C-alpha positions as CSV (number, residue, x, y, z in Angstrom):
1,M,0.0,0.0,0.0
2,N,1.3,3.5,-0.9
3,T,1.2,4.9,2.6
4,K,2.8,8.2,1.7
5,R,0.1,9.0,-0.9
6,F,-2.6,7.7,1.5
7,F,-1.6,10.1,4.3
8,L,-1.1,13.0,1.9
9,L,-4.7,12.7,0.8
10,L,-5.8,12.1,4.3
11,V,-4.4,15.4,5.3
12,V,-5.9,17.4,2.4
13,N,-9.3,15.9,3.2
14,V,-10.2,14.4,-0.2
15,L,-12.2,11.5,1.3
16,I,-14.1,13.2,4.1
17,C,-16.8,15.3,2.5
18,M,-17.4,13.3,-0.6
19,T,-20.6,11.5,0.2
20,A,-22.4,14.3,2.1
21,F,-21.7,17.3,-0.1
22,S,-21.0,16.2,-3.7
23,Q,-24.2,14.4,-4.4
24,A,-27.5,16.3,-4.3
25,K,-28.4,13.7,-7.0
26,K,-28.1,10.3,-5.4
27,L,-26.7,7.5,-7.5
28,V,-29.5,5.1,-8.5
29,A,-27.6,1.9,-7.9
30,D,-25.1,1.4,-5.1
31,K,-23.4,-1.5,-3.5
32,I,-20.8,-2.5,-1.0
33,I,-17.4,-2.8,-2.6
34,A,-15.2,-3.4,0.5
35,V,-15.5,-4.3,4.1
36,V,-12.8,-3.7,6.8
37,G,-13.9,-5.3,10.1
38,D,-17.4,-4.0,10.6
39,K,-16.8,-0.9,8.4
40,I,-18.2,-0.8,4.9
41,I,-17.2,1.2,1.8
42,L,-19.8,1.9,-0.9
43,K,-19.3,2.3,-4.6
44,S,-20.8,5.8,-4.3
45,D,-18.1,6.7,-1.9
46,I,-15.5,6.1,-4.5
47,D,-17.5,7.6,-7.4
48,N,-18.2,10.8,-5.4
49,S,-14.5,11.1,-4.4
50,I,-13.3,10.9,-8.0
51,Q,-15.9,13.5,-9.0
52,D,-14.9,15.8,-6.1
53,M,-11.2,15.7,-7.3
54,E,-12.3,16.5,-10.8
55,R,-14.4,19.4,-9.7
56,Q,-11.4,20.8,-7.7
57,G,-9.2,20.6,-10.9
58,M,-7.0,17.9,-9.4
59,E,-5.1,15.6,-11.7
60,V,-6.9,12.2,-11.6
61,P,-4.5,9.3,-12.2
62,S,-5.5,6.3,-14.3
63,N,-5.6,4.1,-11.2
64,A,-7.6,6.6,-9.2
65,R,-10.4,4.2,-8.2
66,C,-7.9,1.7,-6.8
67,L,-6.0,4.4,-5.0
68,T,-9.1,5.9,-3.5
69,L,-10.4,2.5,-2.3
70,E,-7.0,1.9,-0.8
71,Q,-7.2,5.2,1.1
72,A,-10.7,4.6,2.2
73,M,-9.8,1.1,3.5
74,G,-6.7,2.5,5.3
75,I,-8.9,5.1,7.1
76,K,-11.3,2.3,8.2
77,A,-8.4,0.2,9.5
78,L,-7.1,3.1,11.6
79,V,-10.6,3.9,12.8
80,L,-11.1,0.3,14.0
81,Q,-7.9,0.4,16.0
82,A,-8.7,3.8,17.4
83,E,-12.0,2.6,18.6
84,K,-10.4,-0.5,20.2
85,D,-7.8,1.8,21.9
86,S,-10.6,4.2,23.0
87,L,-8.8,7.2,21.6
88,P,-10.6,10.4,22.7
89,V,-12.5,12.3,20.0
90,T,-15.2,14.5,21.3
91,E,-18.4,15.7,19.6
92,E,-17.2,19.2,20.1
93,D,-14.0,18.5,18.2
94,V,-16.0,17.0,15.3
95,A,-18.5,19.9,15.3
96,A,-15.6,22.4,15.1
97,D,-14.1,20.7,12.1
98,I,-17.5,20.6,10.4
99,D,-18.0,24.3,11.0
100,N,-14.7,25.0,9.4
101,Q,-15.6,23.0,6.4
102,I,-19.0,24.7,6.0
103,R,-17.2,28.1,6.2
104,Y,-14.8,27.0,3.5
105,F,-17.7,25.9,1.2
106,I,-19.6,29.2,1.9
107,G,-16.5,31.2,1.0
108,A,-15.9,29.1,-2.1
109,Y,-19.5,29.4,-3.4
110,G,-20.2,33.0,-2.2
111,S,-23.0,32.5,0.3
112,K,-24.9,30.0,2.4
113,E,-27.8,30.2,0.0
114,K,-25.6,29.3,-3.0
115,L,-24.1,26.4,-1.0
116,E,-27.5,25.0,-0.2
117,E,-28.7,25.4,-3.8
118,I,-25.6,23.5,-5.2
119,S,-25.7,20.8,-2.6
120,G,-29.5,20.4,-2.6
121,K,-29.3,20.3,1.2
122,T,-29.6,22.8,4.0
123,V,-26.5,23.6,6.1
124,Y,-28.1,21.6,8.9
125,Q,-28.5,18.6,6.7
126,L,-24.9,18.9,5.5
127,K,-23.6,19.1,9.0
128,E,-25.5,15.9,9.9
129,D,-24.2,14.1,6.8
130,F,-20.7,15.2,7.6
131,K,-20.6,13.7,11.1
132,E,-19.6,10.2,10.4
133,G,-16.9,11.1,7.9
134,F,-15.4,13.8,10.1
135,R,-15.4,11.5,13.1
136,D,-13.6,8.9,11.1
137,R,-11.0,11.5,10.0
138,K,-10.4,12.5,13.7
139,L,-10.1,8.9,14.8
140,A,-7.8,8.0,11.9
141,A,-5.6,11.0,12.5
142,A,-5.4,10.3,16.3
143,M,-4.4,6.7,15.6
144,R,-1.8,7.7,13.0
145,N,-0.3,10.2,15.6
146,K,-0.3,7.4,18.2
147,I,1.7,5.1,15.9
148,V,4.3,7.7,15.0
149,E,4.4,9.9,18.1
150,G,7.7,8.4,19.5
151,I,9.6,8.4,16.2
152,R,12.7,10.7,16.1
153,I,15.4,11.3,13.6
154,T,19.2,11.4,14.3
155,P,21.8,13.5,12.3
156,K,23.3,10.3,11.1
157,E,19.9,9.2,9.6
158,V,19.5,12.6,8.0
159,N,22.9,12.3,6.3
160,I,22.1,8.7,5.1
161,F,18.7,9.9,3.8
162,F,20.4,12.8,1.9
163,D,23.1,10.5,0.4
164,K,20.4,8.3,-1.1
165,L,18.7,11.1,-2.9
166,N,19.2,11.4,-6.7
167,K,21.6,14.4,-6.9
168,D,20.2,15.3,-10.4
169,S,16.7,15.9,-8.9
170,L,17.6,17.8,-5.8
171,M,15.2,20.7,-5.1
172,F,16.1,24.3,-6.1
173,Y,15.3,27.0,-3.5
174,E,14.7,30.6,-4.2
175,S,16.3,33.2,-1.8
176,E,14.6,33.1,1.6
177,L,14.5,35.9,4.2
178,E,14.0,35.9,7.9
179,I,12.5,39.3,8.8
180,G,11.5,41.0,12.1
181,Q,9.4,44.1,12.3
182,I,8.2,46.6,14.9
183,V,4.9,48.3,14.0
184,R,3.2,51.3,15.4
185,F,-0.5,51.9,14.6
186,P,-1.1,55.5,15.8
187,K,-4.4,56.2,17.6
188,A,-6.7,58.5,15.8
189,S,-7.9,61.7,17.4
190,R,-11.1,61.9,19.4
191,D,-12.6,64.1,16.7
192,A,-11.9,61.4,14.0
193,E,-13.6,58.8,16.2
194,E,-16.6,61.0,16.8
195,Y,-16.9,61.6,13.1
196,C,-17.1,57.8,12.5
197,V,-19.8,57.4,15.1
198,D,-21.8,60.3,13.7
199,Q,-21.6,58.7,10.2
200,L,-22.9,55.4,11.6
201,K,-25.7,57.1,13.5
202,E,-26.9,58.7,10.2
203,F,-26.7,55.4,8.4
204,K,-28.8,53.8,11.1
205,I,-31.5,56.5,10.7
206,Q,-31.6,56.0,7.0
207,L,-31.8,52.2,7.4
208,E,-34.6,52.3,10.0
209,S,-36.6,54.8,8.0
210,G,-36.4,52.5,4.9
211,K,-34.7,55.2,2.8
212,K,-31.6,53.0,2.3
213,E,-30.7,49.3,2.5
214,M,-27.8,48.0,4.5
215,K,-26.2,46.1,1.6
216,T,-26.1,49.3,-0.5
217,L,-24.6,51.5,2.3
218,A,-22.0,48.7,3.2
219,A,-20.9,48.4,-0.5
220,L,-20.5,52.2,-0.7
221,Y,-19.1,53.2,2.7
222,S,-17.7,50.3,4.7
223,D,-14.0,50.3,5.4
224,D,-13.9,46.5,5.8
225,P,-12.1,44.9,2.8
226,G,-13.2,41.4,3.9
227,S,-16.9,42.1,3.4
228,K,-17.2,45.2,1.2
229,D,-17.5,43.3,-2.0
230,K,-20.2,41.1,-0.3
231,S,-22.3,44.1,0.7
232,G,-21.1,43.8,4.3
233,Q,-22.3,40.2,4.7
234,Y,-20.8,37.6,7.1
235,D,-22.0,34.2,8.0
236,L,-21.3,33.5,11.7
237,N,-21.4,30.7,14.2
238,R,-21.5,31.6,17.8
239,N,-18.8,29.0,18.7
240,E,-16.2,30.3,16.2
241,K,-13.1,31.8,18.0
242,Q,-11.5,33.9,15.2
243,W,-14.0,36.7,15.5
244,D,-13.7,39.8,17.7
245,P,-15.6,38.9,20.9
246,V,-17.3,42.4,21.0
247,F,-18.5,42.0,17.4
248,M,-19.9,38.5,18.1
249,S,-21.6,39.5,21.4
250,K,-23.2,42.5,19.7
251,A,-24.3,40.4,16.7
252,F,-26.0,37.7,18.7
253,S,-27.8,40.2,20.9
254,L,-29.9,41.3,17.9
255,K,-33.2,40.0,16.6
256,E,-33.8,39.4,12.9
257,G,-34.0,42.7,11.1
258,Q,-32.7,44.7,14.1
259,I,-29.8,47.2,13.6
260,S,-27.3,47.8,16.4
261,A,-26.3,51.2,17.7
262,P,-22.7,52.2,16.8
263,F,-20.1,50.3,18.8
264,K,-16.4,49.9,19.0
265,S,-14.3,46.8,18.3
266,K,-10.5,46.4,17.9
267,F,-11.0,47.2,14.2
268,G,-12.9,50.4,14.4
269,Y,-16.6,51.4,14.8
270,H,-19.5,49.3,13.5
271,I,-23.2,49.0,13.1
272,I,-24.6,45.5,12.5
273,Q,-27.9,44.3,11.1
274,M,-29.1,40.7,11.9
275,V,-30.3,39.3,8.6
276,S,-31.3,35.8,9.7
277,R,-30.5,33.4,12.6
278,A,-30.9,29.7,13.2
279,G,-29.6,28.7,16.6
280,D,-25.9,29.3,16.8
281,D,-25.7,30.2,13.1
282,A,-26.4,33.7,11.8
283,T,-26.1,35.9,8.7
284,V,-25.3,39.6,9.4
285,R,-24.5,42.7,7.4
286,H,-22.3,45.4,8.9
287,I,-20.6,48.7,8.1
288,L,-17.1,49.4,9.5
289,K,-15.7,52.8,9.8
290,I,-12.0,53.2,10.7
291,P,-11.1,56.5,12.3
292,Q,-8.4,58.1,10.0
293,V,-5.1,59.1,11.5
294,T,-3.6,62.4,10.4
295,K,-0.1,63.3,9.5
296,T,0.4,64.6,13.0
297,E,-0.2,61.1,14.5
298,L,2.0,59.4,11.9
299,D,4.8,61.9,12.5
300,E,4.7,61.1,16.2
301,A,4.9,57.3,15.5
302,N,7.8,58.0,13.1
303,L,9.6,59.9,15.8
304,K,9.0,57.1,18.4
305,L,10.3,54.3,16.1
306,D,13.3,56.4,15.1
307,T,14.3,56.6,18.8
308,V,13.7,52.8,19.1
309,R,15.9,52.2,16.1
310,S,18.7,54.3,17.5
311,K,18.7,52.3,20.7
312,L,18.7,49.0,18.7
313,I,21.7,50.2,16.7
314,A,23.5,51.3,19.8
315,G,22.9,48.0,21.4
316,T,21.1,49.5,24.5
317,L,17.9,47.8,23.5
318,Q,17.4,44.2,22.2
319,F,15.1,43.5,19.3
320,G,12.8,41.1,21.2
321,E,12.5,43.6,24.1
322,A,11.6,46.4,21.6
323,V,8.9,44.2,20.0
324,N,7.4,43.4,23.3
325,K,7.4,47.1,24.5
326,F,6.6,49.0,21.4
327,S,5.0,46.9,18.6
328,D,1.3,47.0,17.9
329,D,1.3,44.2,15.3
330,E,-0.6,41.2,16.8
331,S,0.5,38.8,14.1
332,S,4.2,39.2,15.0
333,K,4.2,40.5,18.6
334,F,4.2,36.9,20.0
335,T,6.8,35.5,17.5
336,G,9.6,37.8,18.7
337,G,8.7,40.2,15.9
338,R,9.3,37.6,13.1
339,K,7.0,37.7,10.1
340,Q,5.7,34.2,9.3
341,N,4.9,32.4,6.0
342,A,1.6,30.7,5.3
343,E,2.7,27.5,7.0
344,G,3.7,29.4,10.2
345,G,7.5,29.2,9.5
346,A,10.0,32.1,9.6
347,S,11.5,31.6,6.2
348,I,9.8,33.9,3.6
349,T,10.4,34.3,-0.1
350,I,10.3,37.7,-1.8
351,D,7.0,36.9,-3.5
352,Q,5.3,36.5,-0.1
353,L,6.1,40.1,0.9
354,D,4.0,43.1,0.2
355,K,5.4,45.5,-2.4
356,D,6.3,48.1,0.1
357,L,8.3,45.6,2.2
358,V,10.1,44.4,-0.9
359,L,11.3,48.0,-1.5
360,M,12.4,48.3,2.2
361,M,14.5,45.1,1.9
362,K,16.2,46.2,-1.4
363,N,19.3,47.8,0.2
364,L,19.1,46.3,3.7
365,Q,22.0,44.1,4.8
366,I,21.8,41.2,7.3
367,G,21.7,42.6,10.8
368,Q,20.6,46.1,9.7
369,Y,17.4,48.0,10.7
370,S,15.4,50.0,8.2
371,Q,14.4,53.6,8.7
372,P,10.8,54.0,9.9
373,V,8.4,53.8,6.9
374,E,4.7,54.6,6.7
375,F,2.4,51.8,5.3
376,V,-1.1,50.6,5.0
377,D,-1.9,47.1,6.1
378,E,-4.3,44.6,4.4
379,K,-7.2,45.9,6.5
380,G,-6.6,49.5,5.4
381,K,-5.1,50.6,8.6
382,K,-2.3,53.2,8.5
383,G,0.9,52.5,10.5
384,V,4.7,53.0,10.7
385,R,7.2,50.2,10.8
386,I,10.9,49.4,11.0
387,V,12.2,46.2,9.6
388,Y,15.1,44.0,10.8
389,L,16.8,41.7,8.3
390,M,17.8,38.7,10.4
391,S,19.0,36.4,7.6
392,R,19.0,35.9,3.8
393,T,19.8,32.8,1.8
394,E,21.0,32.9,-1.8
395,P,19.2,30.9,-4.5
396,H,20.7,27.4,-4.4
397,R,20.4,23.7,-5.1
398,E,19.4,21.8,-2.0
399,N,22.4,20.8,0.2
400,I,22.8,19.4,3.7
401,R,24.6,22.5,5.1
402,D,22.0,25.2,4.1
403,D,18.9,23.0,4.2
404,Y,19.4,20.6,7.0
405,N,16.1,21.3,8.8
406,K,14.1,20.7,5.6
407,I,15.9,17.6,4.7
408,A,15.6,16.3,8.3
409,Q,11.8,16.9,8.1
410,R,11.6,14.8,4.9
411,A,13.7,12.1,6.4
412,L,11.5,12.0,9.5
413,E,8.4,11.7,7.3
414,E,9.9,8.8,5.4
415,K,10.7,7.1,8.7
416,K,7.2,7.6,9.9
417,S,5.8,6.2,6.6
418,E,8.0,3.1,7.1
419,A,6.5,2.7,10.6
420,L,3.0,3.1,9.3
421,D,3.7,0.5,6.6
422,K,4.9,-1.9,9.2
423,W,1.8,-1.2,11.4
424,F,-0.5,-2.0,8.4
425,N,1.3,-5.2,7.6
426,E,0.9,-6.4,11.1
427,K,-2.7,-5.2,11.6
428,I,-4.4,-6.1,8.3
429,S,-4.5,-9.8,8.9
430,G,-6.2,-9.2,12.2
431,N,-9.3,-7.7,10.5
432,Y,-12.1,-9.3,8.5
433,I,-11.6,-8.0,4.9
434,K,-13.7,-8.3,1.7
435,I,-13.0,-6.6,-1.6
436,D,-15.3,-6.6,-4.6
437,K,-14.0,-8.7,-7.5
438,E,-14.0,-5.5,-9.7
439,Y,-11.0,-4.3,-7.6
440,G,-9.3,-7.7,-7.2
441,D,-6.6,-7.0,-9.8
442,C,-5.6,-3.6,-8.3
443,D,-1.9,-3.7,-7.2
444,E,-3.0,-1.5,-4.3
445,M,-5.2,-4.3,-3.0
446,K,-2.5,-7.0,-2.8
447,K,-1.6,-6.4,0.8
448,W,-5.3,-6.6,1.7
449,T,-6.2,-9.7,-0.4
450,T,-3.3,-11.8,0.7
451,S,-4.1,-11.4,4.4
452,A,-5.3,-14.5,6.3
453,N,-8.9,-13.4,6.7
454,A,-9.3,-11.6,3.3
455,T,-11.7,-12.6,0.5
456,A,-10.9,-11.4,-3.0
457,A,-14.6,-10.8,-3.9
458,I,-17.9,-10.0,-2.3
459,K,-20.5,-12.6,-3.3
């Protein structure tokens, strides 16, 4: 069994949602094509998974049906063992993953209504249909983690792994940077804040009188780039943790159609309209107004960071200490000021930087601090920042000296895969297994069909 491919697809969640979401139109004929222990796999599971990959634009290999069945059987085997070992998976954990998946679908299709139209099911029905698949994923992942949790890699093993690699196919790495930054977001004046509140009060009057609609005003006047092109709309769940708590509390205090008074969150000033609500799920529209800082406030921030920079250069202030005392950037304040890539790592390529940051890095040498520079963040907020270039690699072919950590991670994953292969070889024969004769010739099925309790076909 190709364990590496199996766990790659397990991680990217190809098999989890296939039955519940992809088929508003049920297949007319269905049958059991495999059994692992007391777990069954249906033909529609495989068909729907293939269709799901095609819809996502994924390359579907010629043996996709065999691979997909192999993966599904692997998940069932892990789930069986996880249940025997009583690994803890709570209903709350499963529900949180389902909520994340629903949010992804809503974002992909544009709205909850569009999702329900395409799937032919309500969000509630989708959540119910997802439960078994998401529970299986949680259990399979927990079992996989238990199998490999004690596996470590030594420097000697890393070197052996690297020596076995084909030197003509080593990876090529672009230049990578490690960057720290200290950011100041100046506070707007009281007059600017009052102006935003007055605007929102006027909007509320227009809305409640029926002269204007929230979606029109939000599209025209909201300062929120995340919802402006959706006419201010957000789909919320009360249990989601990524939202500002003040915003969530205010939203769920409203009745359908009701509009809040202006209130302040960490992003600025808002009014919210409750569009619809079903239990812990709600659809709202809002308008955000961000008080604008003036040149006076920006100049004060520039002066402050210029003083901080002087102390850093003189060595009387350490960078981490400066971040802790003076930076307003939540995304880097608790990483020692380091900017992070999409995977949470500290190594960033040039194409992952905003254009203003690229210009700041142009003449900066390793160990140097930039002058304070004004900028606007992705939320439209004005600030001032200084940047610290911690390290920079040159473009290069992969080698053990410069890329040890990356090579070690790949070596560790290979070692884990070998452990998983061993585990499957030992456990398969302990399970009752049946495979439909249509799949009996698949190379991927050989380990399953040659086990002591396996039958090559379902009769």
